Wavefront OBJ file of the C-alpha trace (Angstrom):
o trace
v -0.015 0.004 0.005
v 1.283 3.459 -0.871
v 0.558 6.883 0.643
v -1.746 9.209 -1.272
v -0.478 12.415 -2.878
v -1.693 14.434 0.150
v 0.048 12.031 2.510
v 3.264 12.195 0.481
v 3.213 15.982 0.798
v 2.835 15.581 4.583
v 5.846 13.234 4.614
v 8.063 15.886 3.001
v 7.392 18.413 5.788
v 10.039 18.620 8.506
v 8.365 16.825 11.411
v 9.654 14.323 13.864
v 7.825 11.077 14.359
v 7.727 7.992 16.523
v 9.007 4.498 15.906
v 7.207 1.587 17.531
v 8.904 -1.778 17.896
v 8.053 -4.821 20.026
v 10.019 -5.787 23.119
v 10.778 -9.430 23.827
v 7.924 -9.456 26.374
v 5.455 -8.361 23.659
v 5.001 -4.785 24.891
v 5.538 -1.814 22.554
v 8.675 0.298 22.694
v 7.967 3.749 21.228
v 10.616 6.412 20.687
v 10.824 9.793 19.031
v 12.797 9.704 15.783
v 13.489 11.543 12.568
v 12.652 9.467 9.505
v 12.249 9.655 5.752
v 9.915 7.993 3.329
v 11.262 6.974 -0.103
v 8.239 6.814 -2.446
v 10.269 5.168 -5.230
v 10.985 2.207 -2.907
v 7.929 2.349 -0.676
v 10.230 2.323 2.323
v 10.815 4.264 5.527
v 14.453 4.965 6.426
v 15.669 5.588 10.009
v 19.267 6.082 10.986
v 20.335 5.091 14.496
v 23.142 3.635 16.606
v 23.866 -0.068 16.349
v 22.889 -1.906 19.526
v 20.095 0.549 20.467
v 16.902 -0.925 21.967
v 15.027 -0.362 18.703
v 17.711 -2.291 16.762
v 17.712 -5.139 19.285
v 13.887 -5.276 19.198
v 13.789 -5.424 15.427
v 16.309 -8.242 15.308
v 13.939 -10.325 17.465
v 10.605 -9.147 16.063
v 11.113 -7.520 12.630
v 7.982 -5.410 12.265
v 7.654 -1.684 13.017
v 5.431 1.338 12.711
v 6.403 4.953 12.183
v 3.937 7.747 12.974
v 3.927 11.458 12.333
v 1.456 13.942 13.885
v 0.807 17.621 13.234
v -2.316 18.915 14.919
v -5.214 16.876 13.596
v -3.186 15.445 10.737
v -1.531 12.116 11.424
v -0.044 9.249 9.444
v 1.250 5.808 10.404
v 3.343 3.625 8.078
v 3.725 -0.027 9.076
v 5.625 -2.992 7.727
v 8.417 -5.501 8.083
v 11.741 -3.973 9.062
v 15.386 -4.814 8.409
v 18.505 -3.442 10.100
v 21.205 -2.708 7.508
v 24.881 -2.441 8.398
v 26.376 -2.207 4.922
v 27.825 1.133 3.828
v 25.593 1.534 0.758
v 22.337 1.167 2.710
v 23.570 3.484 5.454
v 24.609 6.105 2.878
v 21.200 5.892 1.234
v 19.463 6.466 4.594
v 21.858 9.322 5.513
v 21.233 11.020 2.147
v 17.504 10.814 2.650
v 17.818 12.149 6.226
v 20.012 15.000 5.008
v 17.441 15.981 2.387
v 14.575 16.165 4.843
v 16.307 17.482 7.991
v 20.050 18.282 8.050
v 23.367 16.512 7.508
v 23.847 14.297 10.554
v 27.057 14.223 12.550
v 29.430 11.360 11.962
v 28.641 8.140 13.790
v 30.900 5.114 13.252
v 28.243 2.905 14.946
v 25.465 4.029 12.621
v 23.004 1.523 11.079
v 19.985 2.007 8.850
v 16.533 0.681 9.626
v 14.426 0.097 6.558
v 10.678 -0.507 6.799
v 8.887 -1.835 3.727
v 5.494 -0.168 4.054
v 2.557 -2.582 3.712
v -0.039 -0.591 5.645
v -0.809 3.123 5.659
v -3.182 4.666 8.209
v -4.012 8.327 8.514
v -6.446 11.149 8.993
v -8.352 12.565 6.062
l 1 2 3 4 5 6 7 8 9 10 11 12 13 14 15 16 17 18 19 20 21 22 23 24 25 26 27 28 29 30 31 32 33 34 35 36 37 38 39 40 41 42 43 44 45 46 47 48 49 50 51 52 53 54 55 56 57 58 59 60 61 62 63 64 65 66 67 68 69 70 71 72 73 74 75 76 77 78 79 80 81 82 83 84 85 86 87 88 89 90 91 92 93 94 95 96 97 98 99 100 101 102 103 104 105 106 107 108 109 110 111 112 113 114 115 116 117 118 119 120 121 122 123 124
């Protein structure tokens, strides 16, 4: 499933969002994050530090949801998630992040989380 044109416009605005992953006990772990959506791939990209709780959760239960809220407008993108450690995938996620937000500082422990969106929920 792909976001509508209106939802795609919303995803280009500079907002933070949340990332929800599942802990080993089945409860949700929700954290504030910056993210990007790549319409050509139908994927969400998140850069983070290797070994973080979100990374560990995804390696055990590889499904995630990213949400963005602005007043009454909201959007949630859900799907299976993969943690990438290869330089090409990390560079792709960093480039996307840089286009939407700013150039991130160097992080030798950086990984890229990629969510293949299979469900889109949102306000009208």
